[in-house]
N, C-alpha and C positions, 0 to 999 in steps of 0.2 A: 711457415706450415701444423698443422693442429696434428699434437698430441695422440694417434689417434687406436691409439691403446686401453683406453680407459674410459669406462664414462661417464657423462659431465649425465649433470640432475638440474632438472628442473621446475621450482615448486614454484606452484601460480597463487595468489592468494586469492582466500575464497572472503567475499565479498560478508559480512555482519546479518545475521536474518531478522528482521527488524518483524514487533507481532503489530497485532490487527491497530492497539491506539498509536504505535508508531505513527503504521501507513496513514491512518483516518489522517494526526497531525497535519504529515507534511500534504497532504490531498487539501485540506482545509484550509491549512496557508494558503498552498499554489492558488486554489481555488478562489478565494478573498485576493493575493494579489495580481490574479486575474481580474477581479470585477466582478466575480456572480458569487452568486448566495449559494455557494456553501450545502445547504440543507439542501434547498431548492437542487439544488444536481446531484448529487448522492442522493437522494427519493429516489431521483429519473432513470438512477446508472439504478438503483436495487431493485425495480418494481420492471421495471426493462429489457438490463442485459445489455443494455446499446455501452459504450466501453467510451464511445461519441461525446458523454454527458459530463464526461473527467476529461479534463485541457488537459497535455501531454504538457504540457509547463513541466519544469523543477523534475520530470520520471513523475507526475500524480498515474496519469493511467497505466504504465505500465505496469505500478505499485499496486496499485485498485485490485487489477485483473489478478495477484497474483491472490488474491480468498477471494476463498468463493460465499456467494448470496447469501448463500444460506448462514454457515457461520460468521459474517459480520453484520446479522442484523441480530445471533444470538448475543452475539461477541454485547450491539447497542445495546438489547434490552436489558442485560446483565446489569449492568453501568446503572441504572436509566430508578430498574429495583433498587439492584442495592443503594442508590444517593437517596430514594425516597425510602430508606430501612422497614418496607415490602417485607423482608423475609423472615 
């Protein structure tokens, strides 16, 4: 029988939060591995909001849905502009 006079502690480990670039990397790789064109599929998702454009393989769809689509577009545009040194 257990000792009921003490409170037991239960600690749940949080999963590390991924940034937008990390999520895009996972999604891109998952789409590529499944034979899809990742750029076309991600654009389809951004334009329509339909998560079925993203494969559920490697939890890519759930990860992608954690990002607001406008934040995704903003992040991609920032990266593009920075890469081309237009600022």
